[in-house]
A tleap script that builds the chain and sets N, CA, C and O, in Angstrom:
source leaprc.protein.ff14SB
mol = sequence {
  NMET ILE ARG THR TYR GLU LYS TYR ALA GLU
  LEU PHE LYS ALA LEU GLY ASP THR ASN ARG
  LEU LEU ILE LEU GLU MET LEU CYS LYS GLY
  GLU ARG CYS ALA CYS LYS ILE LEU GLU LYS
  PHE LYS ILE SER GLN PRO THR LEU SER HIE
  HIE MET LYS ILE LEU TYR GLY CYS GLY ILE
  VAL ASN LYS ARG LYS GLU GLY LYS TRP MET
  TYR TYR SER VAL ASN ALA GLU GLY CYS GLU
  LYS THR MET GLN LEU LEU ARG ASN PHE THR
  THR VAL VAL GLY LYS GLU CYS PRO ILE GLY
  GLY LYS ARG CYS CLYS
}
set mol.1.N position { -3.709 -8.209 15.907 }
set mol.1.CA position { -3.140 -6.955 15.533 }
set mol.1.C position { -1.743 -7.506 14.578 }
set mol.1.O position { -1.433 -7.304 13.404 }
set mol.2.N position { -1.129 -8.242 15.625 }
set mol.2.CA position { -0.009 -8.507 14.688 }
set mol.2.C position { -0.307 -9.959 13.529 }
set mol.2.O position { 0.596 -10.404 12.819 }
set mol.3.N position { -1.259 -10.340 13.537 }
set mol.3.CA position { -1.597 -11.187 12.248 }
set mol.3.C position { -1.878 -10.551 10.851 }
set mol.3.O position { -1.576 -11.002 9.746 }
set mol.4.N position { -2.764 -8.974 11.281 }
set mol.4.CA position { -3.019 -8.048 10.459 }
set mol.4.C position { -1.534 -7.995 10.198 }
set mol.4.O position { -1.117 -8.860 9.427 }
set mol.5.N position { -0.576 -7.066 10.739 }
set mol.5.CA position { 0.630 -7.335 10.204 }
set mol.5.C position { 1.341 -8.123 9.442 }
set mol.5.O position { 1.992 -7.767 8.460 }
set mol.6.N position { 1.200 -9.584 10.017 }
set mol.6.CA position { 1.911 -10.255 9.240 }
set mol.6.C position { 1.281 -10.683 7.262 }
set mol.6.O position { 1.941 -11.181 6.350 }
set mol.7.N position { -0.038 -10.263 7.272 }
set mol.7.CA position { -0.822 -10.340 6.083 }
set mol.7.C position { 0.164 -9.060 5.682 }
set mol.7.O position { 1.149 -9.533 5.116 }
set mol.8.N position { 0.234 -7.979 5.747 }
set mol.8.CA position { 0.630 -6.453 5.292 }
set mol.8.C position { 1.775 -6.900 4.828 }
set mol.8.O position { 2.030 -6.481 3.699 }
set mol.9.N position { 2.708 -7.739 5.387 }
set mol.9.CA position { 4.278 -8.042 5.091 }
set mol.9.C position { 4.096 -9.504 4.308 }
set mol.9.O position { 4.800 -9.636 3.307 }
set mol.10.N position { 3.585 -10.153 4.516 }
set mol.10.CA position { 3.329 -11.017 3.176 }
set mol.10.C position { 3.029 -10.462 1.752 }
set mol.10.O position { 3.687 -10.803 0.769 }
set mol.11.N position { 1.801 -9.426 1.700 }
set mol.11.CA position { 1.420 -8.529 0.508 }
set mol.11.C position { 2.766 -7.898 -0.406 }
set mol.11.O position { 3.043 -7.974 -1.603 }
set mol.12.N position { 3.434 -7.256 0.740 }
set mol.12.CA position { 4.762 -6.024 0.573 }
set mol.12.C position { 5.344 -7.228 -0.133 }
set mol.12.O position { 5.266 -7.337 -1.357 }
set mol.13.N position { 5.981 -8.217 0.706 }
set mol.13.CA position { 6.995 -9.458 -0.162 }
set mol.13.C position { 6.494 -9.873 -0.993 }
set mol.13.O position { 7.227 -10.578 -1.687 }
set mol.14.N position { 5.402 -9.779 -1.349 }
set mol.14.CA position { 4.881 -10.470 -2.944 }
set mol.14.C position { 5.152 -9.521 -4.195 }
set mol.14.O position { 5.377 -9.730 -5.387 }
set mol.15.N position { 5.049 -8.552 -3.515 }
set mol.15.CA position { 5.538 -7.097 -4.385 }
set mol.15.C position { 6.856 -7.028 -4.722 }
set mol.15.O position { 7.363 -6.475 -5.697 }
set mol.16.N position { 7.553 -7.853 -3.518 }
set mol.16.CA position { 9.063 -7.093 -3.947 }
set mol.16.C position { 9.712 -8.249 -4.396 }
set mol.16.O position { 10.809 -8.614 -3.975 }
set mol.17.N position { 8.851 -9.008 -5.502 }
set mol.17.CA position { 9.937 -9.250 -6.593 }
set mol.17.C position { 9.674 -9.317 -7.768 }
set mol.17.O position { 8.519 -9.420 -8.181 }
set mol.18.N position { 10.831 -9.263 -8.604 }
set mol.18.CA position { 10.952 -8.672 -10.064 }
set mol.18.C position { 10.156 -9.671 -10.707 }
set mol.18.O position { 9.332 -9.075 -11.401 }
set mol.19.N position { 10.032 -10.737 -10.791 }
set mol.19.CA position { 8.957 -11.966 -11.809 }
set mol.19.C position { 7.547 -11.364 -11.545 }
set mol.19.O position { 6.788 -10.893 -12.392 }
set mol.20.N position { 7.311 -11.491 -9.975 }
set mol.20.CA position { 6.115 -11.258 -10.122 }
set mol.20.C position { 5.056 -9.853 -10.236 }
set mol.20.O position { 3.826 -9.841 -10.174 }
set mol.21.N position { 6.054 -8.645 -10.435 }
set mol.21.CA position { 5.770 -7.549 -10.663 }
set mol.21.C position { 5.952 -7.532 -12.089 }
set mol.21.O position { 5.329 -6.550 -12.493 }
set mol.22.N position { 6.490 -8.124 -13.047 }
set mol.22.CA position { 7.091 -8.460 -14.217 }
set mol.22.C position { 5.334 -9.454 -14.689 }
set mol.22.O position { 4.724 -9.498 -15.757 }
set mol.23.N position { 5.170 -9.809 -13.941 }
set mol.23.CA position { 3.901 -11.068 -14.120 }
set mol.23.C position { 2.581 -10.067 -14.169 }
set mol.23.O position { 1.853 -9.995 -15.160 }
set mol.24.N position { 2.340 -9.159 -12.719 }
set mol.24.CA position { 0.990 -8.199 -12.926 }
set mol.24.C position { 1.317 -7.287 -14.126 }
set mol.24.O position { 0.411 -6.758 -14.770 }
set mol.25.N position { 2.534 -7.120 -14.402 }
set mol.25.CA position { 2.058 -5.711 -15.844 }
set mol.25.C position { 1.616 -7.011 -16.909 }
set mol.25.O position { 0.411 -6.861 -17.108 }
set mol.26.N position { 1.817 -7.506 -17.221 }
set mol.26.CA position { 1.487 -8.573 -18.239 }
set mol.26.C position { -0.175 -8.928 -17.672 }
set mol.26.O position { -1.163 -8.793 -18.393 }
set mol.27.N position { -0.203 -9.259 -16.669 }
set mol.27.CA position { -1.911 -9.463 -16.241 }
set mol.27.C position { -2.480 -8.091 -16.530 }
set mol.27.O position { -3.533 -8.131 -17.167 }
set mol.28.N position { -2.026 -6.865 -16.210 }
set mol.28.CA position { -2.902 -5.875 -16.456 }
set mol.28.C position { -3.077 -4.942 -17.963 }
set mol.28.O position { -3.160 -3.733 -18.178 }
set mol.29.N position { -3.084 -6.157 -18.851 }
set mol.29.CA position { -2.758 -5.933 -20.513 }
set mol.29.C position { -3.959 -7.249 -20.618 }
set mol.29.O position { -4.176 -7.676 -21.752 }
set mol.30.N position { -4.525 -7.713 -19.753 }
set mol.30.CA position { -5.781 -8.660 -19.804 }
set mol.30.C position { -5.391 -10.017 -19.011 }
set mol.30.O position { -4.510 -10.285 -18.196 }
set mol.31.N position { -5.914 -10.383 -19.311 }
set mol.31.CA position { -6.131 -12.511 -18.628 }
set mol.31.C position { -5.093 -13.108 -19.560 }
set mol.31.O position { -4.808 -12.776 -20.711 }
set mol.32.N position { -4.623 -14.014 -18.833 }
set mol.32.CA position { -3.466 -14.589 -19.681 }
set mol.32.C position { -3.179 -16.099 -19.176 }
set mol.32.O position { -2.640 -16.332 -18.094 }
set mol.33.N position { -3.544 -16.963 -19.961 }
set mol.33.CA position { -3.115 -18.514 -19.633 }
set mol.33.C position { -1.766 -18.669 -19.351 }
set mol.33.O position { -0.764 -18.230 -19.915 }
set mol.34.N position { -1.938 -19.439 -18.287 }
set mol.34.CA position { -0.329 -19.916 -17.824 }
set mol.34.C position { 0.598 -19.913 -18.696 }
set mol.34.O position { 1.646 -19.285 -18.551 }
set mol.35.N position { 0.264 -20.736 -19.870 }
set mol.35.CA position { 1.325 -21.285 -20.599 }
set mol.35.C position { 1.800 -20.014 -21.612 }
set mol.35.O position { 2.966 -20.025 -22.007 }
set mol.36.N position { 0.924 -18.950 -22.023 }
set mol.36.CA position { 1.606 -17.456 -22.499 }
set mol.36.C position { 2.230 -17.227 -21.225 }
set mol.36.O position { 3.394 -17.267 -21.623 }
set mol.37.N position { 2.328 -17.017 -19.992 }
set mol.37.CA position { 3.230 -16.297 -19.145 }
set mol.37.C position { 4.740 -17.069 -19.054 }
set mol.37.O position { 5.839 -16.601 -19.351 }
set mol.38.N position { 4.409 -18.392 -18.548 }
set mol.38.CA position { 5.733 -19.424 -19.188 }
set mol.38.C position { 6.079 -18.925 -20.537 }
set mol.38.O position { 7.026 -18.144 -20.449 }
set mol.39.N position { 5.655 -19.088 -21.789 }
set mol.39.CA position { 6.576 -18.707 -22.884 }
set mol.39.C position { 7.487 -17.490 -22.549 }
set mol.39.O position { 8.716 -17.541 -22.604 }
set mol.40.N position { 6.584 -16.113 -22.110 }
set mol.40.CA position { 7.128 -14.810 -22.163 }
set mol.40.C position { 8.337 -14.887 -20.916 }
set mol.40.O position { 9.366 -14.274 -21.200 }
set mol.41.N position { 8.319 -15.512 -19.691 }
set mol.41.CA position { 9.272 -15.362 -18.658 }
set mol.41.C position { 10.382 -16.640 -18.985 }
set mol.41.O position { 11.528 -16.383 -18.614 }
set mol.42.N position { 10.193 -17.936 -19.611 }
set mol.42.CA position { 10.846 -18.965 -19.997 }
set mol.42.C position { 11.474 -19.325 -18.358 }
set mol.42.O position { 12.649 -19.464 -18.019 }
set mol.43.N position { 10.300 -19.405 -17.577 }
set mol.43.CA position { 10.490 -19.885 -16.602 }
set mol.43.C position { 10.043 -21.389 -16.186 }
set mol.43.O position { 9.508 -22.050 -17.076 }
set mol.44.N position { 10.168 -21.828 -15.253 }
set mol.44.CA position { 9.373 -23.962 -14.964 }
set mol.44.C position { 8.273 -23.744 -14.696 }
set mol.44.O position { 7.999 -22.621 -14.275 }
set mol.45.N position { 7.487 -24.500 -14.807 }
set mol.45.CA position { 6.094 -24.689 -14.431 }
set mol.45.C position { 6.073 -24.581 -12.884 }
set mol.45.O position { 5.445 -23.697 -12.299 }
set mol.46.N position { 6.821 -25.564 -12.244 }
set mol.46.CA position { 6.382 -24.897 -11.103 }
set mol.46.C position { 6.974 -23.663 -10.482 }
set mol.46.O position { 6.531 -23.284 -9.398 }
set mol.47.N position { 7.741 -23.140 -10.960 }
set mol.47.CA position { 8.109 -22.115 -10.686 }
set mol.47.C position { 7.249 -20.757 -10.835 }
set mol.47.O position { 7.339 -19.760 -10.120 }
set mol.48.N position { 6.282 -20.987 -12.079 }
set mol.48.CA position { 5.201 -19.861 -12.393 }
set mol.48.C position { 3.904 -20.230 -11.232 }
set mol.48.O position { 2.879 -19.558 -11.121 }
set mol.49.N position { 4.198 -21.297 -10.531 }
set mol.49.CA position { 3.209 -22.110 -10.130 }
set mol.49.C position { 3.106 -21.130 -8.537 }
set mol.49.O position { 2.132 -20.551 -8.056 }
set mol.50.N position { 4.438 -21.241 -8.055 }
set mol.50.CA position { 4.874 -20.639 -6.793 }
set mol.50.C position { 4.555 -19.021 -6.884 }
set mol.50.O position { 3.953 -18.346 -6.049 }
set mol.51.N position { 5.096 -18.621 -8.058 }
set mol.51.CA position { 4.659 -17.010 -8.124 }
set mol.51.C position { 2.758 -16.973 -7.816 }
set mol.51.O position { 2.212 -16.583 -6.784 }
set mol.52.N position { 2.258 -17.373 -8.749 }
set mol.52.CA position { 1.248 -17.473 -8.606 }
set mol.52.C position { 0.207 -17.802 -7.306 }
set mol.52.O position { -0.784 -17.176 -6.931 }
set mol.53.N position { 0.784 -18.944 -6.811 }
set mol.53.CA position { -0.175 -18.843 -5.429 }
set mol.53.C position { 0.265 -17.443 -4.570 }
set mol.53.O position { -0.529 -16.569 -4.222 }
set mol.54.N position { 1.401 -17.446 -4.374 }
set mol.54.CA position { 1.848 -16.065 -3.792 }
set mol.54.C position { 0.744 -14.791 -4.448 }
set mol.54.O position { 0.188 -14.120 -3.579 }
set mol.55.N position { 0.599 -14.638 -5.089 }
set mol.55.CA position { 0.507 -13.798 -5.736 }
set mol.55.C position { -1.567 -13.628 -5.689 }
set mol.55.O position { -2.214 -12.590 -5.552 }
set mol.56.N position { -1.912 -14.577 -5.802 }
set mol.56.CA position { -3.542 -15.070 -5.863 }
set mol.56.C position { -3.584 -15.046 -3.986 }
set mol.56.O position { -4.395 -14.446 -3.280 }
set mol.57.N position { -2.470 -15.879 -3.570 }
set mol.57.CA position { -2.885 -15.561 -1.779 }
set mol.57.C position { -3.040 -14.352 -1.166 }
set mol.57.O position { -3.386 -14.249 0.011 }
set mol.58.N position { -2.747 -13.192 -2.070 }
set mol.58.CA position { -2.222 -11.902 -1.706 }
set mol.58.C position { -3.516 -11.021 -2.046 }
set mol.58.O position { -3.845 -9.875 -1.741 }
set mol.59.N position { -4.165 -12.125 -2.873 }
set mol.59.CA position { -5.757 -11.463 -3.059 }
set mol.59.C position { -5.293 -10.298 -4.472 }
set mol.59.O position { -5.836 -9.211 -4.672 }
set mol.60.N position { -4.578 -10.683 -5.001 }
set mol.60.CA position { -4.323 -9.268 -6.133 }
set mol.60.C position { -4.283 -10.225 -7.121 }
set mol.60.O position { -4.013 -9.707 -8.204 }
set mol.61.N position { -4.429 -11.301 -7.173 }
set mol.61.CA position { -4.572 -12.109 -8.450 }
set mol.61.C position { -5.762 -13.141 -8.441 }
set mol.61.O position { -6.169 -13.762 -7.460 }
set mol.62.N position { -6.369 -13.216 -10.085 }
set mol.62.CA position { -7.603 -13.994 -9.903 }
set mol.62.C position { -7.262 -15.617 -10.755 }
set mol.62.O position { -6.547 -15.709 -11.753 }
set mol.63.N position { -7.689 -16.326 -10.343 }
set mol.63.CA position { -7.366 -17.498 -11.330 }
set mol.63.C position { -8.645 -18.235 -11.617 }
set mol.63.O position { -9.621 -18.120 -10.876 }
set mol.64.N position { -8.642 -19.006 -12.713 }
set mol.64.CA position { -9.901 -19.559 -13.230 }
set mol.64.C position { -9.188 -20.892 -14.018 }
set mol.64.O position { -8.267 -20.783 -14.828 }
set mol.65.N position { -9.885 -22.311 -13.557 }
set mol.65.CA position { -9.197 -23.380 -14.721 }
set mol.65.C position { -9.979 -23.498 -15.714 }
set mol.65.O position { -11.165 -23.264 -15.480 }
set mol.66.N position { -9.626 -23.856 -17.000 }
set mol.66.CA position { -10.464 -23.946 -18.227 }
set mol.66.C position { -9.951 -25.465 -18.919 }
set mol.66.O position { -8.993 -25.304 -19.676 }
set mol.67.N position { -10.211 -26.267 -18.849 }
set mol.67.CA position { -9.424 -27.360 -19.404 }
set mol.67.C position { -8.294 -27.726 -18.386 }
set mol.67.O position { -8.328 -27.638 -17.159 }
set mol.68.N position { -7.195 -28.196 -19.270 }
set mol.68.CA position { -5.984 -28.442 -18.164 }
set mol.68.C position { -4.970 -27.256 -17.876 }
set mol.68.O position { -3.862 -27.262 -17.338 }
set mol.69.N position { -5.797 -26.155 -18.467 }
set mol.69.CA position { -4.678 -24.541 -18.130 }
set mol.69.C position { -5.324 -23.905 -17.013 }
set mol.69.O position { -6.502 -24.169 -16.771 }
set mol.70.N position { -4.524 -22.911 -16.148 }
set mol.70.CA position { -5.125 -22.059 -15.379 }
set mol.70.C position { -4.882 -20.567 -16.141 }
set mol.70.O position { -3.784 -20.150 -16.510 }
set mol.71.N position { -5.798 -20.071 -16.243 }
set mol.71.CA position { -6.069 -18.560 -16.635 }
set mol.71.C position { -5.857 -17.334 -15.396 }
set mol.71.O position { -6.792 -16.885 -14.733 }
set mol.72.N position { -4.916 -17.060 -15.305 }
set mol.72.CA position { -4.875 -15.539 -14.173 }
set mol.72.C position { -5.431 -14.025 -14.869 }
set mol.72.O position { -5.335 -13.952 -16.094 }
set mol.73.N position { -5.860 -13.126 -14.316 }
set mol.73.CA position { -5.980 -12.134 -14.345 }
set mol.73.C position { -5.893 -11.249 -13.012 }
set mol.73.O position { -5.622 -11.833 -11.963 }
set mol.74.N position { -6.114 -9.836 -13.008 }
set mol.74.CA position { -5.916 -8.917 -12.052 }
set mol.74.C position { -6.868 -8.651 -11.502 }
set mol.74.O position { -7.892 -8.396 -12.137 }
set mol.75.N position { -6.828 -8.624 -10.055 }
set mol.75.CA position { -8.125 -8.579 -8.954 }
set mol.75.C position { -7.752 -7.672 -8.876 }
set mol.75.O position { -6.590 -7.318 -8.674 }
set mol.76.N position { -9.085 -6.823 -9.087 }
set mol.76.CA position { -9.037 -5.324 -8.804 }
set mol.76.C position { -9.492 -4.780 -7.725 }
set mol.76.O position { -9.122 -3.692 -7.284 }
set mol.77.N position { -10.258 -5.449 -7.276 }
set mol.77.CA position { -10.458 -4.805 -5.753 }
set mol.77.C position { -9.690 -5.108 -4.914 }
set mol.77.O position { -9.462 -4.365 -3.959 }
set mol.78.N position { -8.812 -6.882 -5.164 }
set mol.78.CA position { -7.507 -6.421 -4.457 }
set mol.78.C position { -6.042 -5.425 -4.565 }
set mol.78.O position { -5.137 -5.147 -3.779 }
set mol.79.N position { -6.265 -5.187 -5.534 }
set mol.79.CA position { -5.276 -4.375 -6.035 }
set mol.79.C position { -5.765 -2.919 -5.332 }
set mol.79.O position { -4.938 -2.112 -4.908 }
set mol.80.N position { -7.043 -2.725 -5.276 }
set mol.80.CA position { -7.791 -1.251 -5.065 }
set mol.80.C position { -7.752 -1.417 -3.364 }
set mol.80.O position { -8.090 -0.476 -2.645 }
set mol.81.N position { -7.344 -2.596 -2.864 }
set mol.81.CA position { -7.028 -2.660 -1.300 }
set mol.81.C position { -5.930 -2.298 -0.735 }
set mol.81.O position { -5.858 -1.826 0.399 }
set mol.82.N position { -4.554 -2.590 -1.854 }
set mol.82.CA position { -3.619 -2.602 -1.636 }
set mol.82.C position { -2.813 -1.228 -1.826 }
set mol.82.O position { -1.868 -0.960 -1.085 }
set mol.83.N position { -3.143 -0.548 -2.641 }
set mol.83.CA position { -3.226 0.888 -3.149 }
set mol.83.C position { -3.664 1.771 -1.334 }
set mol.83.O position { -2.961 2.310 -0.478 }
set mol.84.N position { -5.188 1.497 -1.466 }
set mol.84.CA position { -5.694 2.157 -0.376 }
set mol.84.C position { -4.343 1.965 0.998 }
set mol.84.O position { -3.813 2.920 1.566 }
set mol.85.N position { -3.986 0.216 1.315 }
set mol.85.CA position { -3.113 0.222 2.449 }
set mol.85.C position { -1.892 1.137 2.062 }
set mol.85.O position { -1.578 1.946 2.935 }
set mol.86.N position { -1.146 1.149 0.900 }
set mol.86.CA position { -0.212 2.023 1.138 }
set mol.86.C position { -0.686 3.375 1.102 }
set mol.86.O position { 0.397 3.942 1.250 }
set mol.87.N position { -1.273 4.018 1.038 }
set mol.87.CA position { -1.964 5.231 0.771 }
set mol.87.C position { -1.792 5.530 2.809 }
set mol.87.O position { -1.064 6.350 3.369 }
set mol.88.N position { -2.676 4.603 3.394 }
set mol.88.CA position { -2.703 4.607 4.634 }
set mol.88.C position { -1.169 4.910 5.414 }
set mol.88.O position { -0.818 5.738 6.254 }
set mol.89.N position { -0.579 3.989 4.809 }
set mol.89.CA position { 1.035 3.935 5.724 }
set mol.89.C position { 1.796 5.036 5.203 }
set mol.89.O position { 2.814 5.204 5.875 }
set mol.90.N position { 1.687 5.785 4.326 }
set mol.90.CA position { 2.132 7.048 3.987 }
set mol.90.C position { 1.478 8.433 4.103 }
set mol.90.O position { 2.062 9.440 3.704 }
set mol.91.N position { 0.096 8.472 4.730 }
set mol.91.CA position { -0.237 9.849 4.627 }
set mol.91.C position { -0.900 9.782 5.911 }
set mol.91.O position { -2.092 10.088 5.898 }
set mol.92.N position { -0.309 9.398 7.188 }
set mol.92.CA position { -1.038 9.179 8.160 }
set mol.92.C position { -0.308 10.262 9.164 }
set mol.92.O position { -0.568 10.287 10.367 }
set mol.93.N position { 0.534 11.060 8.605 }
set mol.93.CA position { 1.580 11.830 9.897 }
set mol.93.C position { 0.060 13.363 10.279 }
set mol.93.O position { -0.423 14.202 9.518 }
set mol.94.N position { -0.167 13.100 11.571 }
set mol.94.CA position { -1.057 14.305 12.001 }
set mol.94.C position { -2.447 13.833 12.235 }
set mol.94.O position { -3.212 14.534 12.897 }
set mol.95.N position { -2.759 12.900 11.827 }
set mol.95.CA position { -3.734 12.009 11.339 }
set mol.95.C position { -4.263 10.855 12.669 }
set mol.95.O position { -3.456 10.701 13.585 }
set mol.96.N position { -5.301 10.254 12.719 }
set mol.96.CA position { -5.172 9.051 13.343 }
set mol.96.C position { -4.673 8.064 12.872 }
set mol.96.O position { -5.467 7.730 11.993 }
set mol.97.N position { -3.848 7.355 12.882 }
set mol.97.CA position { -3.598 6.441 12.397 }
set mol.97.C position { -4.729 5.176 11.911 }
set mol.97.O position { -5.533 4.819 12.771 }
set mol.98.N position { -4.777 4.580 10.686 }
set mol.98.CA position { -5.563 3.897 10.275 }
set mol.98.C position { -5.292 2.423 10.594 }
set mol.98.O position { -6.157 1.643 10.196 }
set mol.99.N position { -4.333 1.951 11.185 }
set mol.99.CA position { -3.997 0.924 11.353 }
set mol.99.C position { -4.180 0.498 13.133 }
set mol.99.O position { -4.851 -0.451 13.536 }
set mol.100.N position { -3.680 1.120 13.696 }
set mol.100.CA position { -3.277 1.080 15.650 }
set mol.100.C position { -4.546 1.865 15.948 }
set mol.100.O position { -5.053 1.470 16.998 }
set mol.101.N position { -5.197 2.816 15.383 }
set mol.101.CA position { -6.069 4.133 16.359 }
set mol.101.C position { -5.456 4.806 16.788 }
set mol.101.O position { -6.146 5.500 17.534 }
set mol.102.N position { -3.942 5.259 16.821 }
set mol.102.CA position { -3.186 6.060 17.598 }
set mol.102.C position { -3.043 7.344 16.851 }
set mol.102.O position { -3.401 7.216 15.680 }
set mol.103.N position { -2.595 8.649 17.190 }
set mol.103.CA position { -2.934 9.624 16.552 }
set mol.103.C position { -0.965 9.463 16.260 }
set mol.103.O position { -0.139 9.102 17.098 }
set mol.104.N position { -0.752 9.809 15.035 }
set mol.104.CA position { 0.740 9.461 14.544 }
set mol.104.C position { 1.006 11.268 14.733 }
set mol.104.O position { 0.225 12.214 14.837 }
set mol.105.N position { 2.666 11.139 14.710 }
set mol.105.CA position { 3.341 12.339 14.955 }
set mol.105.C position { 4.057 12.352 13.882 }
set mol.105.O position { 4.840 13.279 13.674 }
savepdb mol mol.pdb
quit
């Protein structure tokens, strides 16, 4: 159970960074090459790699390599799971808690 909450915390931490939210907004408009993300945000390649590793690790971004470049896109399934998790946390009053199985008060 604790491991589950650790994963949730990682996900919300990933979404708690301004740059990562801006990158997600950019990716909502379609797949982007890392080079285009670098141009837009004027950050270093290692910094972008760090942000993308976190977003990919949480399952909300897809990646694919083509030649020497990485291409990133939004992972629709991962985003839906994230939205469902947030709905679960915000609509449990009077219902069985979807996480612990106990009735929430």
